[in-house]
N, CA, C and O atoms as CSV, one atom per row, in Angstrom:
chain,resi,resn,atom,element,x,y,z
A,1,MET,N,N,-8.638,-5.533,-2.329
A,1,MET,CA,C,-9.567,-4.600,-2.485
A,1,MET,C,C,-10.018,-4.868,-3.972
A,1,MET,O,O,-9.357,-4.846,-5.010
A,2,PRO,N,N,-11.400,-5.137,-3.738
A,2,PRO,CA,C,-11.933,-5.805,-5.102
A,2,PRO,C,C,-11.961,-4.399,-6.031
A,2,PRO,O,O,-11.883,-3.224,-5.670
A,3,PRO,N,N,-12.086,-4.906,-7.182
A,3,PRO,CA,C,-12.498,-3.912,-8.383
A,3,PRO,C,C,-13.584,-3.111,-8.094
A,3,PRO,O,O,-14.469,-3.582,-7.380
A,4,ALA,N,N,-13.699,-1.732,-8.613
A,4,ALA,CA,C,-14.650,-0.660,-8.508
A,4,ALA,C,C,-15.564,-1.084,-9.669
A,4,ALA,O,O,-15.162,-1.326,-10.807
A,5,PRO,N,N,-17.164,-1.161,-9.146
A,5,PRO,CA,C,-18.349,-1.261,-10.457
A,5,PRO,C,C,-17.671,-0.071,-11.790
A,5,PRO,O,O,-16.974,0.927,-11.607
A,6,ASP,N,N,-18.178,-0.631,-13.064
A,6,ASP,CA,C,-17.731,0.106,-14.078
A,6,ASP,C,C,-18.499,1.641,-13.833
A,6,ASP,O,O,-18.019,2.653,-14.343
A,7,ASP,N,N,-19.575,1.674,-13.108
A,7,ASP,CA,C,-20.490,2.931,-12.780
A,7,ASP,C,C,-19.907,3.786,-11.785
A,7,ASP,O,O,-20.482,4.836,-11.497
A,8,VAL,N,N,-18.676,3.411,-11.144
A,8,VAL,CA,C,-18.141,3.960,-10.079
A,8,VAL,C,C,-16.795,4.941,-10.308
A,8,VAL,O,O,-16.127,4.530,-11.257
A,9,VAL,N,N,-16.355,5.891,-9.800
A,9,VAL,CA,C,-15.286,6.569,-9.978
A,9,VAL,C,C,-14.644,6.163,-8.379
A,9,VAL,O,O,-15.219,6.244,-7.294
A,10,GLY,N,N,-13.454,5.772,-8.643
A,10,GLY,CA,C,-12.506,5.604,-7.364
A,10,GLY,C,C,-11.152,5.788,-7.757
A,10,GLY,O,O,-10.932,6.011,-8.947
A,11,LEU,N,N,-10.087,5.722,-6.845
A,11,LEU,CA,C,-8.577,5.542,-6.843
A,11,LEU,C,C,-7.995,4.189,-7.475
A,11,LEU,O,O,-8.521,3.146,-7.087
A,12,ARG,N,N,-7.164,4.126,-8.225
A,12,ARG,CA,C,-6.223,3.249,-8.697
A,12,ARG,C,C,-5.390,3.216,-7.936
A,12,ARG,O,O,-5.001,2.068,-7.723
A,13,GLU,N,N,-4.805,4.112,-7.287
A,13,GLU,CA,C,-3.435,4.078,-6.480
A,13,GLU,C,C,-3.358,5.208,-5.759
A,13,GLU,O,O,-3.669,6.259,-6.319
A,14,TRP,N,N,-3.044,5.217,-4.748
A,14,TRP,CA,C,-2.740,6.175,-3.506
A,14,TRP,C,C,-1.341,5.951,-3.082
A,14,TRP,O,O,-0.678,4.928,-3.257
A,15,THR,N,N,-0.962,7.115,-2.464
A,15,THR,CA,C,0.659,7.648,-1.758
A,15,THR,C,C,0.327,7.735,0.028
A,15,THR,O,O,-0.518,8.521,0.457
A,16,VAL,N,N,1.008,6.948,0.813
A,16,VAL,CA,C,0.800,7.031,2.247
A,16,VAL,C,C,2.248,7.503,2.351
A,16,VAL,O,O,3.191,7.121,1.658
A,17,VAL,N,N,2.259,8.414,3.354
A,17,VAL,CA,C,3.782,9.215,3.447
A,17,VAL,C,C,4.087,9.387,5.224
A,17,VAL,O,O,3.663,10.264,5.977
A,18,LEU,N,N,4.854,8.362,5.492
A,18,LEU,CA,C,4.742,8.319,6.603
A,18,LEU,C,C,6.213,9.308,7.325
A,18,LEU,O,O,7.096,9.736,6.581
A,19,ASP,N,N,6.233,9.524,8.778
A,19,ASP,CA,C,7.437,10.458,9.003
A,19,ASP,C,C,8.780,9.516,9.436
A,19,ASP,O,O,9.939,9.750,9.092
A,20,ARG,N,N,8.365,8.499,10.202
A,20,ARG,CA,C,9.474,7.277,10.398
A,20,ARG,C,C,9.832,6.516,10.122
A,20,ARG,O,O,8.932,5.779,9.718
A,21,SER,N,N,11.006,5.969,10.025
A,21,SER,CA,C,10.867,4.709,9.511
A,21,SER,C,C,10.409,3.425,10.121
A,21,SER,O,O,10.267,2.377,9.491
A,22,ASP,N,N,10.146,3.623,11.647
A,22,ASP,CA,C,9.320,2.277,12.547
A,22,ASP,C,C,8.050,2.334,11.984
A,22,ASP,O,O,7.426,1.277,11.894
A,23,GLU,N,N,7.510,3.453,11.555
A,23,GLU,CA,C,5.990,3.523,11.138
A,23,GLU,C,C,6.033,2.793,9.592
A,23,GLU,O,O,5.008,2.203,9.248
A,24,VAL,N,N,6.932,2.812,8.864
A,24,VAL,CA,C,7.227,2.258,7.179
A,24,VAL,C,C,6.788,0.568,7.431
A,24,VAL,O,O,5.989,-0.201,6.896
A,25,GLU,N,N,7.755,0.478,8.518
A,25,GLU,CA,C,8.002,-0.767,8.609
A,25,GLU,C,C,6.777,-1.663,9.403
A,25,GLU,O,O,6.588,-2.867,9.225
A,26,LYS,N,N,6.089,-0.890,10.208
A,26,LYS,CA,C,4.866,-1.392,10.708
A,26,LYS,C,C,3.813,-1.526,9.603
A,26,LYS,O,O,3.250,-2.621,9.636
A,27,VAL,N,N,3.460,-0.823,8.777
A,27,VAL,CA,C,2.683,-0.770,7.602
A,27,VAL,C,C,3.223,-1.926,6.697
A,27,VAL,O,O,2.370,-2.649,6.183
A,28,ARG,N,N,4.613,-2.198,6.429
A,28,ARG,CA,C,4.775,-2.954,5.446
A,28,ARG,C,C,4.464,-4.500,5.965
A,28,ARG,O,O,4.166,-5.451,5.241
A,29,GLU,N,N,4.621,-4.503,7.516
A,29,GLU,CA,C,4.191,-5.925,8.117
A,29,GLU,C,C,2.690,-6.435,8.103
A,29,GLU,O,O,2.203,-7.564,8.028
A,30,ARG,N,N,2.108,-5.075,8.210
A,30,ARG,CA,C,0.711,-5.200,8.112
A,30,ARG,C,C,0.207,-5.783,6.917
A,30,ARG,O,O,-0.493,-6.794,6.973
A,31,LEU,N,N,0.544,-5.157,5.690
A,31,LEU,CA,C,0.327,-5.550,4.425
A,31,LEU,C,C,0.843,-6.850,3.853
A,31,LEU,O,O,0.244,-7.408,2.933
A,32,GLY,N,N,2.071,-7.392,4.447
A,32,GLY,CA,C,2.291,-8.677,4.377
A,32,GLY,C,C,1.530,-9.743,5.122
A,32,GLY,O,O,1.245,-10.847,4.658
A,33,ALA,N,N,1.184,-9.231,6.515
A,33,ALA,CA,C,0.391,-10.157,7.011
A,33,ALA,C,C,-1.060,-10.393,6.428
A,33,ALA,O,O,-1.746,-11.375,6.711
A,34,ALA,N,N,-1.516,-9.185,5.422
A,34,ALA,CA,C,-2.907,-9.447,4.676
A,34,ALA,C,C,-2.717,-10.642,3.668
A,34,ALA,O,O,-3.676,-11.331,3.320
A,35,GLY,N,N,-1.692,-10.813,3.306
A,35,GLY,CA,C,-1.424,-11.474,2.042
A,35,GLY,C,C,-1.184,-10.717,0.685
A,35,GLY,O,O,-1.353,-11.144,-0.457
A,36,LEU,N,N,-0.773,-9.561,1.077
A,36,LEU,CA,C,-0.313,-8.417,-0.157
A,36,LEU,C,C,1.416,-8.753,-0.440
A,36,LEU,O,O,2.305,-9.039,0.362
A,37,ALA,N,N,1.437,-8.602,-1.757
A,37,ALA,CA,C,2.684,-8.844,-2.308
A,37,ALA,C,C,3.446,-7.458,-1.995
A,37,ALA,O,O,3.026,-6.476,-2.607
A,38,VAL,N,N,4.446,-7.290,-1.166
A,38,VAL,CA,C,5.266,-5.930,-1.218
A,38,VAL,C,C,6.900,-5.785,-2.018
A,38,VAL,O,O,7.938,-6.320,-1.627
A,39,GLU,N,N,6.776,-5.162,-2.866
A,39,GLU,CA,C,7.757,-5.111,-3.889
A,39,GLU,C,C,8.744,-3.320,-3.047
A,39,GLU,O,O,8.264,-2.205,-2.842
A,40,ASP,N,N,9.916,-3.762,-2.841
A,40,ASP,CA,C,10.906,-2.703,-2.539
A,40,ASP,C,C,10.671,-1.709,-3.643
A,40,ASP,O,O,10.253,-2.053,-4.749
A,41,ARG,N,N,10.981,-0.325,-3.276
A,41,ARG,CA,C,11.102,0.800,-3.954
A,41,ARG,C,C,12.374,1.654,-4.055
A,41,ARG,O,O,13.274,1.228,-3.331
A,42,GLU,N,N,12.611,2.499,-4.604
A,42,GLU,CA,C,13.477,3.454,-4.274
A,42,GLU,C,C,13.546,4.302,-3.140
A,42,GLU,O,O,14.618,4.667,-2.659
A,43,HIS,N,N,12.117,4.718,-2.572
A,43,HIS,CA,C,12.237,5.458,-1.570
A,43,HIS,C,C,11.028,4.954,-0.453
A,43,HIS,O,O,10.363,5.691,0.275
A,44,GLY,N,N,10.967,3.520,-0.553
A,44,GLY,CA,C,10.055,3.111,0.334
A,44,GLY,C,C,9.485,1.578,-0.244
A,44,GLY,O,O,10.273,0.634,-0.309
A,45,PHE,N,N,8.101,1.434,-0.639
A,45,PHE,CA,C,7.600,-0.135,-1.329
A,45,PHE,C,C,6.572,0.329,-1.657
A,45,PHE,O,O,6.055,1.336,-1.173
A,46,ALA,N,N,6.003,-0.578,-2.814
A,46,ALA,CA,C,4.998,-0.727,-3.108
A,46,ALA,C,C,4.125,-2.163,-3.048
A,46,ALA,O,O,4.689,-3.229,-3.296
A,47,ALA,N,N,2.529,-2.090,-2.655
A,47,ALA,CA,C,2.152,-3.331,-2.688
A,47,ALA,C,C,0.771,-3.170,-3.215
A,47,ALA,O,O,0.060,-4.159,-3.394
């Protein structure tokens, strides 16, 4: 996602909460397939 222009308010980060571990894995796979670096965290991952 490209940086927002200086005169625009936007989100710098957000959290996605998923109930099932298979949903978490699907999101992790899609992020990796899109070329984003995925970093393991204590309760999930960050990209």
